[in-house]
C-alpha positions as CSV (number, residue, x, y, z in Angstrom):
1,M,41.0,-18.3,-8.9
2,S,37.6,-17.2,-8.2
3,E,36.5,-14.8,-5.9
4,K,34.5,-15.4,-2.6
5,K,30.8,-14.5,-2.9
6,T,29.3,-12.4,-0.3
7,P,26.4,-13.5,1.8
8,S,24.5,-11.0,-0.2
9,E,25.8,-12.3,-3.5
10,T,24.3,-16.2,-3.0
11,M,20.7,-17.1,-2.4
12,A,18.7,-14.8,-0.3
13,E,16.0,-17.6,0.5
14,G,15.2,-21.2,0.6
15,T,13.5,-24.4,1.5
16,W,14.1,-26.5,4.2
17,E,11.5,-30.0,5.5
18,G,9.7,-27.4,7.7
19,G,9.3,-24.6,5.7
20,Y,11.5,-21.9,4.4
21,W,14.6,-20.0,5.4
22,R,16.0,-16.4,4.4
23,L,18.9,-14.6,5.1
24,D,19.5,-11.9,7.8
25,G,21.5,-8.8,7.8
26,R,24.6,-10.7,8.3
27,G,24.2,-13.3,6.2
28,G,22.9,-16.1,8.8
29,R,20.5,-18.4,8.1
30,R,16.9,-17.7,10.1
31,Y,14.7,-21.0,9.6
32,V,10.8,-20.6,9.6
33,I,8.3,-23.1,10.0
34,R,5.2,-22.7,7.5
35,K,2.9,-25.4,8.2
36,M,-0.8,-26.5,7.4
37,V,-2.3,-28.3,10.3
38,N,-6.4,-29.2,10.8
39,G,-6.6,-26.2,8.1
40,H,-4.7,-23.9,10.0
41,R,-2.1,-22.2,8.6
42,Y,1.0,-21.9,10.9
43,T,3.7,-19.3,10.4
44,I,6.4,-18.9,13.0
45,A,10.1,-18.4,13.3
46,T,12.1,-21.0,15.2
47,R,15.1,-18.8,16.3
48,A,17.2,-22.1,15.0
49,R,19.9,-20.5,13.1
50,N,21.2,-24.4,11.5
51,E,18.7,-26.9,10.1
52,P,19.6,-29.7,12.7
53,A,18.3,-26.9,15.4
54,A,15.2,-25.9,13.3
55,V,14.7,-29.8,12.5
56,A,14.5,-29.9,16.6
57,Q,12.1,-27.0,16.8
58,L,9.7,-29.0,14.0
59,R,9.5,-31.8,15.8
60,R,8.2,-29.7,19.3
61,F,6.0,-27.8,16.9
62,E,4.7,-31.1,15.6
63,A,3.9,-32.4,19.0
64,D,1.8,-29.8,19.7
65,P,1.1,-27.0,17.1
66,E,-1.3,-24.7,19.3
67,A,1.3,-25.0,22.4
68,Y,4.7,-24.5,20.5
69,D,7.1,-21.9,21.7
70,P,10.4,-21.9,20.0
71,R,11.3,-19.9,23.3
72,G,10.8,-23.5,24.5
73,V,8.8,-22.2,27.6
74,V,5.5,-22.3,28.6
75,R,3.0,-20.4,26.8
76,A,1.2,-17.3,28.4
77,E,-2.3,-17.5,29.0
78,P,-4.5,-16.7,25.6
79,I,-6.2,-13.6,25.3
80,F,-9.5,-13.1,23.9
81,L,-11.3,-10.1,22.5
82,D,-14.2,-10.6,24.7
83,D,-16.5,-7.5,26.4
84,K,-13.9,-7.0,29.3
85,L,-10.7,-6.7,26.9
86,R,-12.6,-4.2,24.9
87,L,-14.1,-1.9,28.2
88,G,-10.4,-2.1,29.7
89,F,-8.8,-1.1,26.4
90,L,-11.5,1.8,26.1
91,E,-11.1,3.0,29.7
92,W,-7.3,3.1,28.5
93,S,-7.7,5.1,25.8
94,A,-9.9,7.9,27.3
95,K,-7.8,8.8,30.6
96,P,-5.5,11.5,30.4
97,K,-2.1,11.1,29.4
98,D,-0.9,12.1,33.0
99,Q,-2.7,9.6,34.6
100,G,-1.6,6.6,32.2
101,G,-3.8,6.6,29.4
102,R,-3.5,7.8,25.9
103,G,-5.9,10.9,26.2
104,N,-8.3,10.3,23.0
105,T,-10.7,12.7,22.3
106,R,-14.2,11.1,23.3
107,I,-15.7,11.1,19.6
108,W,-12.4,9.0,18.8
109,V,-12.9,6.7,21.8
110,H,-16.4,6.2,20.6
111,E,-15.6,5.4,17.3
112,Q,-13.1,2.9,18.9
113,K,-15.7,0.9,20.6
114,L,-17.9,0.7,17.4
115,Y,-14.7,-1.0,15.6
116,L,-13.9,-3.2,18.0
117,E,-17.1,-4.5,18.8
118,W,-16.7,-5.1,14.5
119,W,-13.4,-7.0,15.1
120,Q,-14.9,-8.8,18.4
121,K,-17.3,-10.8,15.9
122,R,-14.5,-11.4,13.8
123,L,-12.0,-13.2,16.3
124,E,-14.7,-14.6,18.6
125,G,-12.5,-17.6,19.7
126,V,-9.3,-16.8,18.3
127,D,-6.6,-16.4,21.0
128,L,-4.5,-12.7,20.1
129,R,-1.2,-14.3,21.1
130,R,-1.8,-16.8,18.1
131,A,-4.0,-14.6,15.5
132,S,-2.6,-14.9,12.1
133,F,-2.5,-11.6,9.5
134,P,-3.1,-13.9,6.7
135,D,-5.7,-15.9,8.2
136,H,-8.0,-13.8,10.7
137,I,-7.0,-10.3,9.8
138,R,-6.8,-9.8,6.0
139,P,-9.9,-11.6,5.5
140,A,-12.0,-9.6,8.0
141,L,-10.8,-6.6,5.6
142,K,-11.0,-7.9,2.7
143,D,-14.1,-6.2,1.5
144,A,-14.9,-4.3,4.6
145,T,-15.4,-0.3,4.6
146,A,-13.1,2.0,6.8
147,Q,-10.3,0.0,6.6
148,R,-8.0,2.6,7.6
149,Q,-9.7,3.3,10.8
150,R,-10.4,-0.5,11.4
151,G,-6.9,-1.4,11.0
152,A,-6.0,1.9,13.7
153,V,-8.0,0.3,15.9
154,L,-6.6,-3.2,15.9
155,L,-3.0,-1.8,15.4
156,A,-3.6,0.4,18.9
157,L,-5.5,-2.4,20.8
158,Y,-2.1,-4.8,19.9
159,R,0.3,-1.8,21.1
160,W,-1.9,-1.5,24.6
161,L,-1.3,-5.6,24.6
162,R,2.3,-5.3,24.4
163,L,2.1,-2.5,27.1
164,E,-0.6,-3.9,29.6
165,R,-0.7,-7.8,29.5
166,D,3.1,-8.7,28.2
167,L,2.5,-9.5,24.6
168,A,5.6,-10.2,22.8
169,L,5.9,-8.4,19.5
170,T,6.7,-11.3,17.8
171,E,2.7,-12.7,18.8
172,D,1.7,-9.4,17.1
173,P,0.4,-10.2,14.0
174,V,-0.3,-6.2,12.5
175,H,3.0,-5.1,14.0
176,G,4.7,-4.0,10.4
177,R,2.1,-5.6,8.5
178,L,-0.8,-3.7,8.5
179,V,-0.3,-0.3,6.6
180,F,-2.0,1.7,4.2
181,G,-0.8,4.2,1.8
182,E,-0.6,8.0,2.6
183,P,-4.9,8.9,3.1
184,E,-6.1,11.1,0.2
185,P,-6.8,14.8,1.3
186,E,-10.7,15.4,2.0
187,Q,-10.0,18.3,0.3
188,I,-9.3,16.6,-3.5
189,R,-13.1,14.9,-2.8
190,R,-14.7,17.8,-1.2
191,S,-13.2,21.8,-0.7
192,K,-13.4,22.6,3.1
193,V,-12.4,26.5,2.2
194,V,-14.5,29.0,2.9
195,P,-14.1,32.5,1.3
196,P,-13.1,35.0,4.2
197,E,-15.8,37.3,3.3
198,H,-18.4,34.8,4.0
199,I,-17.1,34.2,7.4
200,G,-17.3,38.1,8.0
201,L,-21.0,38.0,7.1
202,V,-21.7,35.4,9.4
203,I,-19.3,36.9,12.3
204,E,-21.3,40.4,11.9
205,H,-25.2,38.2,11.2
206,L,-24.4,36.3,14.8
207,T,-24.7,37.4,18.6
208,A,-22.7,36.2,21.4
209,P,-21.7,34.1,21.9
210,W,-21.5,32.6,19.0
211,R,-20.3,35.9,17.3
212,D,-17.0,35.5,19.9
213,V,-16.5,31.7,19.3
214,L,-16.4,32.5,15.5
215,T,-14.3,35.5,15.8
216,I,-11.9,33.5,18.2
217,Q,-11.5,30.9,15.7
218,A,-11.2,32.9,12.3
219,G,-7.9,34.7,14.6
220,T,-6.8,31.7,16.1
221,A,-7.2,28.8,13.5
222,W,-7.9,27.0,16.8
223,H,-10.4,23.5,16.7
224,V,-14.1,24.1,18.2
225,T,-12.9,22.0,21.4
226,E,-9.9,24.0,22.0
227,V,-11.9,27.3,21.8
228,H,-14.4,25.5,24.5
229,R,-11.2,24.7,26.6
230,F,-10.3,28.4,26.4
231,A,-13.8,29.6,27.3
232,T,-13.3,27.2,30.7
233,G,-10.2,27.9,31.9
234,G,-7.9,29.7,29.4
235,T,-5.8,33.1,29.8
236,I,-5.0,36.3,27.9
237,E,-1.7,37.5,28.1
238,P,0.6,40.6,27.4
239,L,3.1,40.1,24.4
240,P,6.5,39.1,25.7
241,R,8.7,42.1,26.6
242,N,10.6,43.9,23.5
243,V,8.5,41.9,21.1
244,V,6.8,44.0,18.7
245,Q,4.3,42.3,15.4
246,E,1.9,44.7,13.6
247,G,-1.7,43.6,13.9
248,V,-0.9,41.6,17.0
249,A,-2.4,42.9,20.5
250,A,-2.1,40.0,22.8
251,V,-1.6,35.9,23.0
252,L,-4.5,33.4,24.3
253,V,-3.5,30.5,26.0
254,C,-5.5,27.6,25.4
255,P,-4.7,24.8,28.2
256,R,-4.6,21.0,27.8
257,H,-4.0,20.2,24.6
258,K,-3.6,16.8,23.7
259,S,0.5,16.9,23.4
260,G,0.3,17.6,27.1
261,D,1.2,21.3,26.2
262,S,-0.7,24.3,26.0
263,I,-1.7,26.6,23.0
264,R,-0.3,30.0,22.6
265,T,-1.2,32.2,19.5
266,R,-0.6,35.9,19.1
267,V,-3.9,37.5,18.1
268,S,-5.2,41.0,17.4
269,A,-7.3,43.5,19.2
270,A,-10.8,42.3,17.9
271,V,-10.2,38.8,18.9
272,V,-8.8,40.0,22.3
273,E,-12.2,41.8,22.7
274,A,-13.7,38.6,21.9
275,A,-11.7,36.6,23.8
276,K,-12.6,38.9,27.0
277,K,-16.3,38.2,26.2
278,L,-16.4,34.9,26.0
279,R,-14.0,34.2,29.0
280,E,-16.7,36.2,31.0
281,H,-19.5,34.1,29.5
282,G,-17.7,30.8,30.3
283,P,-18.6,27.4,28.7
284,F,-20.7,27.3,25.4
285,S,-22.9,24.2,23.7
286,R,-21.0,23.4,20.6
287,E,-24.4,21.7,19.1
288,W,-25.7,25.3,19.3
289,Y,-22.7,27.0,17.9
290,F,-23.0,24.4,14.7
291,R,-26.7,25.2,14.6
292,A,-26.1,29.3,14.8
293,V,-23.6,29.1,12.1
294,K,-25.7,26.8,9.8
295,S,-28.7,29.0,10.5
296,A,-26.6,32.1,9.7
297,C,-25.6,30.9,6.3
298,A,-28.9,30.1,5.1
299,T,-30.3,34.0,6.7
300,V,-27.3,36.2,6.1
301,K,-27.7,39.1,3.3
302,R,-25.0,39.6,0.9
303,P,-23.6,42.7,-0.1
304,D,-25.8,42.2,-3.7
305,G,-29.0,42.1,-1.7
306,E,-29.5,38.6,-1.8
307,V,-29.8,36.1,1.0
308,G,-27.9,33.0,2.1
309,I,-24.6,31.9,1.4
310,P,-22.8,28.3,0.9
311,V,-23.2,26.8,4.2
312,F,-20.3,26.1,6.1
313,T,-19.5,24.5,9.3
314,P,-16.8,26.0,12.6
315,G,-15.0,23.1,11.5
316,M,-14.0,24.4,8.2
317,I,-12.4,27.5,9.3
318,R,-9.0,26.0,9.9
319,A,-8.7,24.3,6.8
320,S,-9.9,27.9,5.2
321,I,-7.4,29.8,7.2
322,A,-4.4,27.4,6.0
323,T,-5.3,27.4,2.5
324,H,-5.6,31.6,2.4
325,A,-2.1,31.9,4.2
326,V,-0.7,29.9,1.5
327,N,-1.7,31.4,-1.5
328,G,-1.2,34.9,0.4
329,G,2.7,33.4,0.2
330,V,3.3,32.7,3.4
331,D,5.8,30.0,4.0
332,P,4.2,26.4,4.9
333,S,6.6,25.9,7.6
334,A,5.6,29.3,9.4
335,V,1.6,28.3,8.9
336,A,2.3,24.4,10.0
337,S,3.9,27.0,13.3
338,F,0.6,28.5,13.8
339,L,-1.3,25.8,13.6
340,G,0.7,23.8,15.6
341,H,1.9,21.0,13.5
342,R,5.2,19.1,14.5
343,T,6.5,19.9,10.4
344,K,4.4,21.4,7.9
345,K,3.9,18.0,5.7
346,T,0.6,18.0,7.6
347,T,-0.1,21.1,7.0
348,E,0.5,20.8,3.3
349,R,-1.1,17.2,2.7
350,F,-4.4,18.2,4.6
351,Y,-4.7,21.6,4.9
352,S,-3.0,23.6,1.8
353,T,-4.4,20.7,-0.7
354,L,-5.7,23.4,-2.9
355,A,-3.1,26.4,-2.5
356,S,-1.2,27.8,-5.4
357,V,2.7,28.9,-4.5
358,A,3.8,32.3,-5.5
359,K,4.6,32.8,-8.6
360,I,8.2,33.0,-10.0
361,P,9.8,34.4,-13.0
362,T,9.0,32.4,-16.3
363,L,9.7,32.7,-20.0
364,R,6.1,33.9,-21.0
């Protein structure tokens, strides 16, 4: 007597009059319409579980492919990527999270604007509810530069449409399909590690408030935007009672982190003094800060009497701190916590790429 085969042991997919079918996780068939009509390829799940029901859906589809909806309801109004939709999305992207927006930075919102203008040209006249990944999305990205960024913006746009325009998940052509591999760490292409002695030379060369800003960065691993927020509304708090850590004098608190929480970082006495001076000075020009650091790199006098060191930017301080810490034997998890990352994976991928872990006993 032969044993009865389970669904997983039988054919997992096949064809039918309207397209193809495949088995779901419980072994039941799911019928999909796959047809080319007037030069447009349609791939639509029918929701039918048997062939007669699928054929009935096929007849409805053939009667009006553009208006066909497997749910049997009137199709919602089409959505086109025009100026009004683009501006609405950008407004939501820039709006703070506590006001119902995404809270993205001004720089990223500007980049989103440019990429959306690019998508607007390529999806002109295409109903976003009916857009097809193979027919519209993949061809547009085929030879484009910055594919990851362009794809990220389109993914965000469709997520917003599902939230704000009642777009069904089945109408989202990029969900689960627009996937990119892990990004190559930038340090693989260009090292972002600055020798500590170079940072020290520039700090000594700078004048206030730039000296104080760089000192805070070097002592906190904060981004420049975070130091700027601290200068505007940050605070300095004493260490919690009964907490003692060598080299730590106080806690700097930066408000309004992008996740919604404040950043609280333990710092040395030298950083506390710089923080006090910066708080007295108040907001500073980030553009002039970058210029001051670049100028200092070119004019600083080295211990050997030579003038100038390789130019670095304030944005490289964070990567330098992380890499030097890991090289010094600090657990990546502790470095991740100090940097404010939720896991050590981000730290290892982007900031400590060039670091080498502590040596263990070997045979030679």
